[in-house]
C-alpha positions in Angstrom: -2.6 24.2 40.4 -5.3 21.7 39.7 -6.1 22.8 36.2 -2.2 23.0 35.7 -2.3 19.4 36.1 -5.3 18.8 34.0 -3.8 20.4 31.2 -0.8 18.5 31.7 -2.2 15.0 31.8 -4.0 15.6 28.7 -1.2 16.8 26.7 0.4 13.9 27.7 -2.2 11.5 26.9 -2.5 13.3 23.3 1.0 12.7 22.9 0.8 8.9 24.0 -2.0 8.2 21.4 0.0 9.9 18.8 3.1 7.4 19.6 0.5 4.8 19.9 -0.4 5.6 16.1 2.6 6.0 14.9 3.7 2.8 16.7 0.8 0.6 14.6 1.2 2.6 11.2 5.0 1.4 11.0 4.5 -1.9 12.5 1.8 -2.2 9.6 3.9 -1.0 6.9 7.0 -2.4 7.7 5.5 -5.7 7.8 5.1 -6.6 4.2 9.2 -5.6 3.1 10.1 -7.8 6.3 7.6 -10.8 5.7 9.6 -10.7 1.7 13.0 -10.4 3.3 12.2 -13.4 5.4 10.3 -15.1 2.7 13.2 -14.7 -0.2 15.5 -15.4 2.5 14.3 -19.0 2.8 14.1 -19.4 -0.7 17.6 -18.4 -1.1 19.1 -20.6 1.5 16.9 -23.6 -0.2 18.6 -22.7 -3.3 22.2 -22.6 -1.2 21.8 -26.5 0.2 20.5 -27.5 -3.4 23.9 -25.9 -4.8 21.9 -23.6 -7.3 24.0 -21.2 -9.4 25.2 -18.2 -8.1 23.5 -16.0 -10.6 20.5 -17.1 -8.9 21.5 -16.5 -5.5 22.7 -13.1 -6.7 19.1 -12.4 -7.7 17.6 -13.1 -3.8 19.8 -11.3 -2.3 19.8 -8.2 -4.5 15.6 -8.5 -3.7 16.4 -8.9 -0.1 18.9 -6.0 -0.1 16.0 -4.0 -2.0 13.5 -4.6 0.6 15.6 -4.1 3.7 16.4 -0.6 2.4 12.4 -0.2 1.5 12.1 -1.2 5.1 14.2 2.2 5.8 12.2 4.6 3.5 9.0 3.2 5.0 10.1 4.5 8.6 11.5 7.6 6.7 8.1 8.5 5.4 6.3 7.6 8.2 7.3 10.5 9.7 6.6 12.4 6.8 2.9 11.7 7.8 2.6 12.5 10.8 4.7 15.9 10.1 2.2 16.2 7.2 5.8 17.5 5.3 6.5 17.6 1.5 6.5 14.8 -0.4 8.9 13.6 -3.0 7.5 14.2 -6.1 9.0 13.1 -9.3 8.4 12.1 -12.7 6.9 8.4 -12.4 5.7 5.8 -15.2 2.7 3.6 -13.4 3.3 0.3 -15.5 7.3 0.4 -14.7 6.5 0.8 -11.0 3.9 -1.7 -10.8 6.1 -4.1 -13.0 8.6 -3.7 -10.5 5.8 -4.7 -7.7 4.7 -7.6 -9.0 7.1 -9.9 -7.5 6.3 -8.9 -4.2 2.6 -9.3 -5.3 3.2 -12.6 -6.7 4.2 -14.2 -4.1 1.3 -12.7 -2.1 -1.7 -14.2 -4.6 0.1 -17.6 -4.2 -0.4 -17.4 -0.4 -4.0 -16.7 -0.5 -4.8 -18.8 -3.9 -5.8 -16.1 -5.9 -4.6 -14.7 -9.6 -4.0 -10.8 -10.4 -5.7 -9.0 -13.8 -2.9 -6.5 -14.5 -4.6 -3.6 -17.5 -2.4 -0.2 -17.3 -3.0 1.8 -20.8 0.6 2.0 -22.0 -0.1 5.4 -22.8 -0.7 6.4 -20.0 1.5 9.7 -19.0 4.1 9.7 -16.9 2.1 11.0 -13.0 4.1 13.2 -10.8 4.6 11.3 -7.2 6.8 9.8 -4.6 7.6 6.5 -5.6 8.0 4.5 -2.2 4.6 6.3 -1.0 2.5 5.1 -4.5 5.0 1.3 -3.7 3.1 1.0 -0.2 -0.2 2.3 -1.1 -0.6 0.0 -4.2 0.7 -3.0 -1.6 -1.3 -1.8 0.8 -4.5 -2.1 -1.4 -3.3 -5.5 -2.5 -3.0 -6.9 -0.3 -6.2 -5.6 1.6 -7.9 -7.4 -1.9 -6.3 -10.9 -1.1 -7.4 -10.6 2.1 -11.2 -9.9 1.4 -11.0 -12.9 -1.0 -9.6 -15.4 1.9 -12.8 -17.1 3.0 -14.2 -16.7 -1.2 -14.3 -19.6 -3.0 -12.3 -20.2 -6.6 -11.1 -18.3 -8.7 -10.8 -15.4 -6.0 -9.3 -12.5 -8.8 -7.6 -9.5 -7.9 -7.5 -6.3 -11.1 -5.2 -4.0 -11.4 -6.6 -0.9 -13.6 -5.0 2.6 -14.4 -6.8 4.5 -17.1 -6.8 8.3 -18.2 -9.7 10.1 -16.5 -8.9 13.6 -17.4 -6.3 15.5 -19.8 -4.6 15.9 -16.1 -5.0 12.9 -13.8 -4.4 9.3 -14.0 -7.1 7.1 -12.1 -5.9 3.9 -10.4 -8.5 1.5 -9.6 -7.6 -2.0 -7.5 -11.1 -4.2 -7.6 -11.6 -7.7 -5.3 -14.4 -10.2 -5.4 -14.4 -10.2 -2.0 -17.0 -9.6 0.5 -17.2 -6.0 0.5 -17.1 -3.0 2.9 -19.3 -2.2 5.5 -21.4 1.3 4.2 -20.0 3.7 6.4 -16.3 2.8 5.3 -17.1 3.0 1.8 -18.4 6.7 3.1 -14.9 7.2 3.2 -14.7 6.5 7.9 -11.0 5.0 7.9 -9.9 6.8 10.5 -6.8 4.4 12.0 -8.4 1.6 14.3 -12.0 2.2 12.6 -11.4 -1.5 11.0 -14.0 -4.4 9.6 -11.3 -6.8 10.3 -8.5 -7.6 12.9 -5.6 -6.7 11.6 -6.4 -3.3 11.4 -7.9 -2.0 7.7 -8.7 1.2 9.0 -5.2 1.8 9.8 -4.1 0.6 6.2 -6.9 2.5 4.5 -6.0 5.7 6.8 -2.2 6.2 5.5 -3.8 5.4 2.1 -5.6 8.0 2.2 -2.4 10.3 3.2 -0.4 9.2 0.9 -2.9 10.6 -1.9 -4.3 13.9 0.1 -0.1 14.5 0.3 -0.2 13.9 -3.4 -3.2 16.8 -3.9 -5.1 13.6 -5.1 -8.5 11.8 -4.4 -8.8 8.9 -2.7 -12.1 6.9 -2.8 -13.8 3.0 -2.4 -16.7 2.1 -4.3 -18.2 -1.5 -4.9 -17.4 -3.3 -7.8 -18.8 -4.1 -10.7 -18.8 -7.5 -10.0 -19.2 -8.2 -5.8 -16.5 -6.5 -4.3 -14.6 -3.4 -3.2 -13.1 -1.4 -6.0 -10.5 0.9 -4.3 -9.5 3.8 -6.4 -6.7 7.0 -6.2 -5.7 9.4 -8.8 -2.5 11.2 -9.6 -1.8 14.4 -11.4 -0.2 13.7 -14.5 3.3 15.1 -15.9 1.7 17.1 -18.6 -0.9 18.7 -15.9 2.1 21.1 -14.6 3.9 22.0 -17.8 
């Protein structure tokens, strides 16, 4: 009976740890669209008081609606991370995906008094990817980059680059000019709660790695060419599946 009681306690503890990890991951991910909803709502209210044209308000309300839907999609995909379920792979243009993220990334850049440089080879083939998950990943890396530079001197610049690594792989890089990562994190030690900052960078990078592993790609970090850090990941091109 004592042994059975111990086993039950261990199982209960394991379940609680799992629930805690899921809750933390969910809070971390959903915070981005919720922040966007709050910011765009504030802008919409300001324009409403200023009697702005209806088309301006309509655009803001459309963005708010899209971010609310994104929050719901994230909760669905967090479950797939935990269950290691199949991702919804479809042909996807990295150029178009990044263009769709620019309004949100631009708001983050403004908040951190930083700039973004985008360098995407227009001849890149489409990749097979789950759009919601890759958007989550990029928004994570972009925000992490801005946070890494928040105490740096100006100019604070973050670069997003996408190139053809091989005929079958597209490589995406996000580079900041921040303080850099500890050696253990450059080696890929990104377990949940193993973080170099109070906000939980370890959780974000652990999720990023899970996303790319679900896409059968690679995710790694390396020192940036001009200081800071570069996060890289690969995705399979559509042509590789032909």
